[in-house]
Each structure stands twice: as C-alpha cells, then as structure tokens.
C-alpha positions in Angstrom: 15.8 144.9 336.4 19.6 143.9 335.7 20.8 143.4 332.4 22.4 139.3 332.8 26.0 138.5 330.9 24.1 136.9 328.0 21.8 140.1 327.3 18.5 138.6 329.0 16.0 139.6 331.3 12.9 138.5 332.6 9.6 140.3 331.4 7.4 140.6 334.7 4.6 137.9 334.8 2.0 140.7 335.2 3.0 142.1 331.7 3.4 138.7 330.4 -0.2 138.0 331.6 -1.9 141.4 330.3 -0.3 140.8 326.7 -0.6 137.1 326.5 3.3 136.8 326.1 3.7 132.9 326.7 6.8 130.5 325.9 7.7 130.5 321.9 5.9 134.1 322.0 8.0 136.3 319.1 9.1 139.8 320.2 11.1 142.1 318.4 12.8 145.5 319.8 12.7 148.9 318.6 15.0 151.1 319.4 14.2 154.8 318.8 13.7 158.5 320.7 15.9 157.6 323.2 13.9 154.5 324.8 13.5 150.7 323.7 10.3 149.0 323.0 9.3 145.7 323.4 6.7 144.4 320.9 4.8 141.2 320.2 5.0 140.4 316.6 1.8 139.8 315.1 1.6 135.8 313.9 0.8 135.4 309.9 -1.4 132.5 310.7 -3.3 130.3 313.6 -1.2 127.7 315.1 -2.5 123.8 314.3 -3.7 124.1 317.5 -5.7 127.3 317.2 -7.2 125.8 314.0 -8.1 122.6 315.5 -10.1 124.7 318.5 -11.9 127.0 316.2 -13.3 123.8 314.4 -14.2 122.1 317.4 -16.0 125.1 319.4 -19.3 124.7 319.8 -19.6 121.4 318.9 -20.1 120.1 322.3 -23.7 121.2 322.8 -24.5 117.3 323.2 -25.5 117.0 327.1 -24.3 113.6 328.5 -25.6 111.9 331.8 -22.7 110.6 334.1 -24.1 106.8 333.4 -23.2 107.6 329.2 -20.0 109.2 329.9 -18.9 106.1 332.0 -19.8 104.0 329.2 -18.3 105.8 326.8 -15.1 105.9 328.4 -15.6 101.9 329.3 -16.1 101.1 325.9 -19.5 99.8 326.6 -21.5 102.2 324.0 
C-alpha cells in the first residue's frame, strides 16, 4: 500500500467493515515496538441518532394490514 503525498492511506474495505470503521470514525495512531497501530477511538457518548434508535427499538410491535398502512400514508386515518 502506498502513502499519498498528503500522508494518506486507504484502509481496505474488508478491514473497515470488520471493525465498524465508517466515515467520521475517529482513529488514533500508536507508534511503538517498531510498528504503527491504527486504533478506533472509543466514543464517550452515543450520537443523537443512536439514542433515538435505542429509544424507539421495540416500539413498532403493532402489526398493521396493508390497508391500514395505506390509510395512514394517505391521511385517511
């Protein structure tokens, strides 16, 4: 893997997926013992979206028929 003139490298997709590295993920570089490690920085708190998902998880237990869903989307309900 080559380092760009700006000092950038591309993390292979399989590694990003395995470790949950997405755009905006913060990483740190650790230099020691003759090698460099890239580590994902643990976030101190959940994002707004994560808090929303956690709060709503399991709240959609009610089963609707197709007709009921269509009525809701049309504003008939």
